[in-house]
C-alpha positions in Angstrom: -22.3 65.3 130.4 -18.5 64.5 130.4 -17.5 61.5 128.1 -16.1 58.6 130.3 -12.4 58.0 129.9 -12.7 54.7 131.6 -14.7 51.5 131.8 -15.4 49.5 134.9 -16.1 46.0 134.0 -17.5 43.3 136.2 -18.0 39.7 135.3 -20.4 37.9 137.6 -22.3 34.6 138.2 -24.9 34.0 141.0 -23.6 36.6 143.5 -26.2 39.4 143.1 -25.9 40.5 146.7 -22.1 41.0 146.4 -22.5 42.6 142.9 -24.9 45.2 144.2 -22.1 46.6 146.5 -19.7 46.5 143.7 -21.9 48.5 141.4 -22.8 51.0 144.2 -19.1 51.7 144.4 -18.5 52.0 140.7 -21.4 54.7 140.4 -19.8 56.8 143.0 -16.5 57.4 141.3 -15.4 61.1 140.9 -15.0 60.8 137.3 -17.6 59.5 134.7 -17.2 55.9 134.0 -18.7 53.3 131.7 -20.1 50.4 133.8 -20.4 47.2 132.1 -21.7 43.9 133.8 -21.2 40.6 132.0 -23.5 38.1 133.5 -22.1 34.7 133.0 -25.1 32.4 133.1 -26.5 33.5 136.5 -29.7 31.8 137.7 -30.2 33.9 140.9 -31.9 36.9 139.3 -28.7 38.9 138.8 -29.7 40.3 135.5 -33.1 41.5 136.9 -31.4 43.2 139.9 -29.1 45.1 137.6 -31.8 46.2 135.4 -34.1 47.3 138.2 -31.5 49.0 140.4 -28.8 50.1 138.1 -30.6 50.9 134.8 -27.7 52.9 133.2 -25.5 49.9 133.6 -24.5 48.1 130.2 -25.7 44.6 130.8 -24.5 41.8 128.6 -25.9 38.4 129.6 -24.9 34.9 128.5 -27.5 32.2 129.0 -24.8 29.6 129.2 -21.7 29.9 131.5 -18.6 30.3 129.4 -16.2 30.9 132.4 -14.8 34.1 133.7 -11.7 34.2 131.6 -13.7 34.1 128.5 -16.3 36.6 130.0 -13.4 39.1 131.0 -12.2 39.0 127.4 -15.7 39.6 126.2 -16.1 42.6 128.5 -12.8 44.2 127.2 -14.1 43.8 123.7 -17.3 45.4 124.5 -15.8 48.3 126.4 -15.8 51.6 124.6 -13.1 53.4 126.5 -9.3 53.4 126.4 -8.9 52.3 129.9 -10.6 49.2 131.4 -10.8 48.8 135.1 -11.7 45.2 136.3 -13.0 44.2 139.6 -14.6 41.1 140.8 -18.1 40.9 141.9 -17.1 40.4 145.4 -15.1 43.6 145.5 -15.7 47.3 145.8 -13.8 50.7 145.4 -13.1 51.9 148.9 -13.5 55.6 147.9 -14.8 57.7 145.0 -11.2 58.6 144.0 -9.8 55.2 142.9 -10.5 55.5 139.1 -9.3 59.1 138.9 -6.1 58.5 140.9 -5.3 55.4 138.8 -5.8 57.0 135.4 -2.9 59.4 136.1 -0.7 56.5 136.5 -1.0 55.7 132.6 0.8 58.9 131.9 4.1 57.0 130.9 3.5 55.3 127.7 5.5 52.3 129.0 2.7 51.6 131.3 0.4 48.8 129.9 -1.3 47.9 133.1 -1.7 49.2 136.7 -1.9 46.9 139.7 -4.2 48.7 142.0 -3.7 48.5 145.6 -6.2 46.2 147.5 -7.1 44.9 150.9 -8.9 41.8 152.0 -10.9 43.0 155.0 -12.2 39.6 155.9 -8.5 38.6 156.7 -6.5 41.6 157.5 -6.1 45.3 156.7 -2.8 44.9 154.9 -2.6 46.7 151.7 -1.3 44.6 148.8 0.4 45.6 145.5 1.0 49.2 146.5 3.8 51.3 145.1 6.7 51.8 147.6 6.4 55.5 147.2 6.8 58.8 145.3 5.8 59.3 141.7 8.3 56.9 140.2 7.1 54.0 138.1 7.7 50.8 140.1 7.3 47.6 137.8 5.8 44.5 139.1 5.4 41.0 137.6 1.7 40.6 138.1 -1.5 42.1 139.0 -4.5 40.4 140.8 -7.6 40.1 138.6 -9.9 41.9 141.0 -7.9 44.9 141.2 -6.3 46.2 137.9 -6.7 48.6 135.1 -5.3 48.1 131.7 -4.9 49.7 128.2 -7.6 48.3 126.2 -5.9 48.5 122.7 -2.8 46.7 124.0 -4.8 44.1 125.6 -6.9 43.4 122.6 -3.8 43.4 120.3 -2.0 40.8 122.5 -5.2 38.6 122.3 -6.6 39.2 125.7 -6.3 36.4 128.3 -5.4 33.0 127.2 -8.8 31.2 127.2 -7.4 27.6 127.3 -6.4 28.4 131.0 -10.2 28.4 131.7 -9.8 29.4 135.4 -6.9 30.9 137.3 -3.4 32.1 136.4 -4.5 34.2 133.4 -3.1 37.5 134.9 0.6 36.4 135.1 0.5 34.9 131.7 -0.9 38.2 130.3 1.6 40.4 132.4 4.5 38.4 130.9 3.3 38.7 127.4 2.9 42.4 128.0 6.4 42.7 129.2 7.7 40.9 126.1 5.9 43.4 124.0 7.7 46.2 125.7 5.2 47.3 128.2 5.1 47.1 132.0 2.8 46.5 134.8 3.0 49.3 137.3 2.2 49.2 141.1 -0.4 51.7 141.8 -0.8 54.6 144.4 -4.6 54.8 144.5 -6.9 54.3 147.5 -7.3 50.4 147.8 -10.1 48.3 146.4 -11.5 46.1 149.0 -11.8 42.3 148.0 -14.3 40.6 150.3 -13.7 37.0 148.8 -17.2 35.6 148.5 -17.7 32.2 150.5 -19.2 30.8 147.2 -15.6 30.4 145.8 -14.9 26.8 144.6 -11.5 25.9 146.2 -11.6 22.4 144.3 -11.7 24.0 140.9 -9.1 26.7 142.1 -6.6 24.0 143.2 -7.2 21.9 140.1 -6.8 24.7 137.5 -4.1 26.5 139.5 -1.6 23.6 139.3 -2.8 22.9 135.7 -2.2 26.3 134.6 1.2 26.8 136.3 2.3 24.0 133.9 0.7 25.6 131.0 2.1 29.0 131.8 5.7 27.4 131.5 5.0 25.5 128.3 3.5 28.5 126.5 6.0 31.2 127.7 9.3 30.0 129.1 12.2 29.8 126.7 14.9 27.2 126.4 17.2 26.2 128.2 15.1 27.4 131.2 11.9 25.3 130.5 12.9 22.0 132.0 14.1 23.7 135.2 11.0 25.8 135.4 8.7 22.8 134.9 10.6 20.8 137.7 10.3 23.6 140.0 6.7 24.2 139.2 5.7 20.6 139.7 7.5 20.2 143.1 6.3 23.4 144.4 2.7 22.5 143.6 3.1 19.0 145.3 4.5 20.7 148.4 1.9 23.2 148.7 -0.7 20.5 148.4 0.9 18.6 151.1 1.0 21.8 153.3 -2.7 22.5 152.8 -3.8 19.0 153.1 -4.9 18.6 149.5 -2.1 16.7 147.8 -4.1 14.5 145.6 -6.0 17.4 144.2 -2.8 19.4 143.6 -1.3 16.3 141.9 -4.2 15.8 139.5 -4.0 19.4 138.5 -0.4 19.1 137.6 -0.9 16.0 135.7 -3.7 17.7 133.9 -1.4 20.4 132.9 1.1 18.1 131.4 -1.7 16.3 129.5 -2.9 19.8 128.1 0.5 20.4 126.9 0.3 17.4 124.5 -2.7 18.9 122.9 -1.0 22.3 122.6 2.3 21.2 121.1 2.4 23.7 118.5 1.2 26.6 120.7 4.6 27.5 122.4 5.4 31.1 121.9 8.2 31.7 124.4 9.3 35.0 125.5 12.7 36.4 125.0 15.4 35.1 127.6 16.0 38.7 128.7 12.4 39.3 129.6 12.1 35.9 131.2 15.0 36.5 133.4 13.6 40.0 134.2 10.3 38.5 135.1 11.8 36.0 137.5 13.8 38.8 139.2 10.6 40.9 139.7 8.8 37.7 141.0 11.5 36.8 143.6 12.8 40.1 144.5 9.8 42.5 144.2 9.2 45.7 142.3 11.9 47.6 140.5 12.0 51.2 139.3 11.3 51.5 135.6 14.4 53.7 135.0 16.6 50.9 136.4 15.3 48.4 133.7 14.1 50.4 130.7 17.1 49.9 128.8 16.8 46.1 129.0 13.1 45.9 127.9 12.3 45.3 124.2 11.1 48.3 122.4 7.2 48.7 122.5 5.8 46.7 119.6 2.3 45.8 118.5 
């Protein structure tokens, strides 16, 4: 039997029907993969379903929920291969070729993560985070958590996701730290992952932590003299978003919670370099850029 070159990790909680679809798609991949499920305190029989229907899955169960950021970090630590693919329990590989196609995109040693194309079939057939073409490496500012692959050794050396974020926003924080270490997030060209967005998603929690973590992202990463301006823009944009969505108080509470959290993390600032920060803003506002156009401005890879 061939030795797996990649791990497919899925963190889950109380979504066993969704998880079944995700696992079925993982086990149909064209190359051998290690499949690892981290059950974050499910009470709906998830663990029994995995053991009964997918017995070759590595199952790690926590009796008490620790949150999906902590669970994702745990999954990366438990994986035994060099490349870790992460999908949500409400997602699935659209074809058996996704892992094989994506593995080739790590050929360039500057690539620390790949943002795999994805769709949201319950909304539209639009394909997100897809490379604009060719074999060139196009660099982006962030990947979505349900559709990415990363180099495990770099992830672990950078400390994984920042666990104080609890919920939401860990991907952008990690991708910026990755860029500061001299590695890039590449837009993928593989067949898409389908993200079905479970109706069990907690929008209240997402609103609160989303705004909180926008503030914490700035506090941890943004260098001076840009920090005050970034915080002002983040705060106003969060409030405007809340007004637009009809949830202003929830968004405001999240923003204030973020500033409160900064007080307890006064000594935790590790801002990225000014050049890296400006490049990340350029990527966020202007879209992906070819690696050969920016490589000379990147820090030398270091870890």
